[in-house]
C-alpha positions in Angstrom: 29.7 45.6 -38.5 26.0 46.2 -38.2 24.9 47.7 -34.9 21.6 47.2 -33.0 20.3 50.5 -31.6 17.2 51.1 -29.5 15.2 54.4 -29.7 14.3 56.1 -26.4 10.7 55.0 -27.0 11.8 51.4 -27.5 13.8 51.5 -24.2 10.8 53.0 -22.5 8.6 50.3 -24.0 10.9 47.6 -22.6 10.8 49.2 -19.2 7.0 49.3 -19.2 6.7 45.7 -20.3 9.2 44.6 -17.5 7.2 46.6 -14.9 3.9 45.2 -16.0 5.1 41.5 -15.9 7.1 42.1 -12.6 3.9 42.9 -10.8 3.1 39.2 -10.9 6.5 37.6 -11.6 9.7 39.5 -11.2 11.9 36.6 -12.5 9.8 36.2 -15.6 9.9 39.9 -16.3 13.7 39.7 -16.5 13.8 36.6 -18.6 11.1 37.9 -21.0 12.9 41.1 -21.6 16.0 39.0 -22.3 14.0 37.0 -24.9 12.8 40.2 -26.6 16.4 41.4 -26.8 17.5 38.1 -28.3 14.8 38.4 -30.9 16.0 41.9 -31.7 19.6 40.7 -32.0 18.6 38.3 -34.7 18.1 41.3 -36.9 21.8 42.1 -36.9 22.4 39.0 -39.1 19.0 39.1 -40.9 17.9 42.7 -41.1 15.2 42.0 -43.6 13.7 39.2 -41.6 10.5 41.2 -40.7 7.6 42.2 -42.8 7.3 45.8 -44.1 4.9 47.9 -42.2 5.0 51.1 -44.3 1.3 51.6 -43.2 2.7 52.8 -39.9 5.8 54.7 -41.0 8.1 54.9 -43.9 10.8 52.2 -43.8 9.4 50.4 -40.8 9.5 46.6 -40.6 8.1 44.3 -37.9 8.9 41.0 -36.3 7.0 39.3 -33.4 7.8 37.6 -30.1 4.7 36.0 -28.7 2.0 38.7 -28.6 4.6 41.5 -28.8 5.5 43.4 -32.0 9.0 44.7 -32.5 9.1 47.6 -35.0 12.4 48.5 -36.5 14.1 50.3 -39.4 17.3 49.5 -41.3 19.3 52.7 -41.6 22.6 52.6 -43.5 24.2 49.5 -42.0 22.4 49.6 -38.6 19.2 48.2 -37.2 17.1 50.7 -35.2 14.5 49.2 -32.9 11.8 51.9 -32.8 9.0 50.4 -30.7 8.2 47.2 -28.8 4.4 47.0 -28.3 1.8 44.4 -27.2 -0.4 43.5 -30.2 -3.6 44.4 -28.3 -2.6 48.1 -28.2 -3.7 50.7 -30.8 -0.6 50.5 -32.9 -1.7 53.1 -35.5 -2.4 55.7 -32.8 0.9 55.0 -31.1 2.8 55.5 -34.4 0.8 58.7 -35.1 2.2 60.2 -31.8 5.7 58.9 -32.3 8.5 60.4 -34.4 9.9 57.6 -36.6 11.8 59.4 -39.3 14.3 57.5 -41.4 
């Protein structure tokens, strides 16, 4: 069975998102992170759901949730969530400094 795995950077991204939202609404922070995780879980059944974003890194695909971008790779039979980033951020720069190698 396919597994959903989160990189250390993706886990950190989710924590940062939760902290940012929690400053104004702690309850919404928890529910929004849950929504992001549900969106990621969809990839277990439909791993090719997202669009290719090879412009950022080899093998990277992307789906969205609101203004957030979920970047992932399909490796063997598993889905690796690499980053979860707000669309207003400098995505190219963030990928240059990250180590997505699949």
